[in-house]
N, C-alpha and C positions, 0 to 999 in steps of 0.2 A: 504494500500500500504506500509506503514512504517513497519508493522509487517512482510509482505512478504519479503521485502528487507533485513530486519534485521535477518530473519530466515536462510539466506544463509550464510554459513561460509566463511569468508574472505579468509582463506588459501585454501579452496577447489576451490573457483572461480578463484583464481589467481595462482594456482599451476604451470601452464606452464610459467607464467611471472616472478614470484619472483626470480628464479635463474638468470635471465638476468639483474637484477637491480644492481646498485652500492650499496656498503655497507652503512648502517647508519653511520653517521647522514646526509646522502644526503638529498637534499631538493626536495620534491615531490609537483607538482601541480596536484591536483585532480579536473578536470573540470567536472561539473555536479555531484557534490559530493552527491546529494540526501540526504539520511538519515544519512550520515556520517560513515556508516559501514566500508568503505575502508579507509577513513581518520583515523579512530580510529585504524584499523588494522595496518596501516603503523606506526602510532605514537607508538603503543605497541612494534613494532620492533625496535624503536629508531630513526625513520626518523622524520625530520621536515616537516610539511605539510601545504600547502596553499590550502584550500578547497573552491572551487568556486561553488555556487549554486544560480541560478536566481529565483527560486520559494521560496518566503518568508516563506510559511508554512513548506516546507521541511527543509529549512535552520534553522529556529527557533527550529523545533523539533530535528534536528541533534545536535544543540548546547546543547539542554537540555539532550539528550541521551548520548552525548560524550563530556563532559566539560573538555577537556584536554588542558594543556598549550602549547603542541607541535603543536596544530592545530590553524591556523589563518583563520577565515571565511570571505569570501568576497561575496557581492551581485554583481554578474557579470555573463555574459553568452556569448556563441558563437553566431555569428561567430567572433565578433570583440574584445571581452574581454576588453572593454574600461577601466574598473577599474584597469587593470594591465598595462595601458599605463604609461610609464616612471618608471616602477617598479625598474629598475636598477640592478636586479639580474637575471641571467639566471638559469633555473631550471635544476636539474640533471635528473629528471624524469617527464614526463607528462602522466597522466592517463586519458583516455576517456572511462570509463566503461559504456557500454549500452547508449552511447550518440550520436555517429556519425550518426547513421541512422535516427535521428530526424531532421537532417539538409537536406534541399533540395539541388539540384545540385549547384546552385549559392552560397549558404551559405557554402557548403563544399569547393568550389573553393576559396573563400575568407578566410575561416578559416584556411586552411592548412598552408599558409605562415605565418599567425599570430602565430600559434602554434609553427612552426619551429623556428620563431624568438625569442620565449621565452625559447628555449632550449640551453644549453651550448654544445659546440663541445664535442662529445663523450656521450652526454646525450641520454636517452632512452625515446621513446614514445610508449605506449601500448594502444591498443583499442580493443573493442569487437563490433561486428556487429550482430544484431539479424536478423534471417530470419524466415519467417513463417507467419501465420495469424496475422493480426494487431488487437490488442485489441480494442473494441469499444471506440470511443472518443479519441483515441491516434493519434498523427501526426507522421507517420513513413514512411520511404522510403526504397525500396529494393536497398541496396548499396552493390556492389560487392567488394570482397577483391582485385581483380585486379585493379578496378578503384581507390581504396584507395591507393594501392601500387604505382600506376602511379602518383597520386597527390603528395604523399610523396617524391617519387624519384625526382620530379621536384624541390623540396625544399632541396635537399641534404640529404635526409633520406634514409638509406639503410635498406631493410627488413631483419630482422634476425629471424623472426618466423611467420609462417602462418599455422594455423591448424583449422579444423572444428570439433566442439564437439556437441554432443546431448545436449538437455536441461535437464541435469541430476539433477540439483538442484531442479527445480520445476516440471519436468516431463510433460511439456506441449506438446501434440501431434503436430507433424509437425514443431516444433521449433528447430532450430539449431543455433549455434553461431560460427562465425569466430573470432579467437583470433590472432591478428597481432601485432608484435612489430618491432620497427625501432631503428636504432642508427643514430645520427647526425654525418655525415662525416665532416672532417675538413682537415687542413693541415697535413703535416708530423708529426708523433709522437702523433696524437690524440688517446686517449684511453677512455675506458668506466670507468676506475677506478678513 
């Protein structure tokens, strides 16, 4: 699994999202950071990254693969992200790459306000939703873009991107991805910069 994730180029997978993000050295929260591919990609661009991964084996492998000082690793997970309680700093960007569809309906309902609460006004949240056959032994739900957009809207997040892509990186038959991005609305004068 590690080699499969690491084989996909960071810039390719996030081509539609990168132009929407604030400039480095903005602070990115990478939830479900997996092997650290994305955390390392963001660090290479000059971002500060807090990478959250609940699976010890993946997190330890990620730290070994990407030992970068710009990445802080946390053992934490959705829906509650308890290790981030009292963190004291709002994030400029929250990334949920191939994560959201692993949460059931109740978990998604409780996770969205938690995530929105970790974002600064004008901050960006980006996520991807996998559709298609569920790999054996994996816990995955069919989550629609419209449900996700509605949950986010209820937390003051405005959708700024929603597109569907084929599974170009791995070429799995019947697999597509929704890529969705939001900006956190606020009072007058809020901006993404």
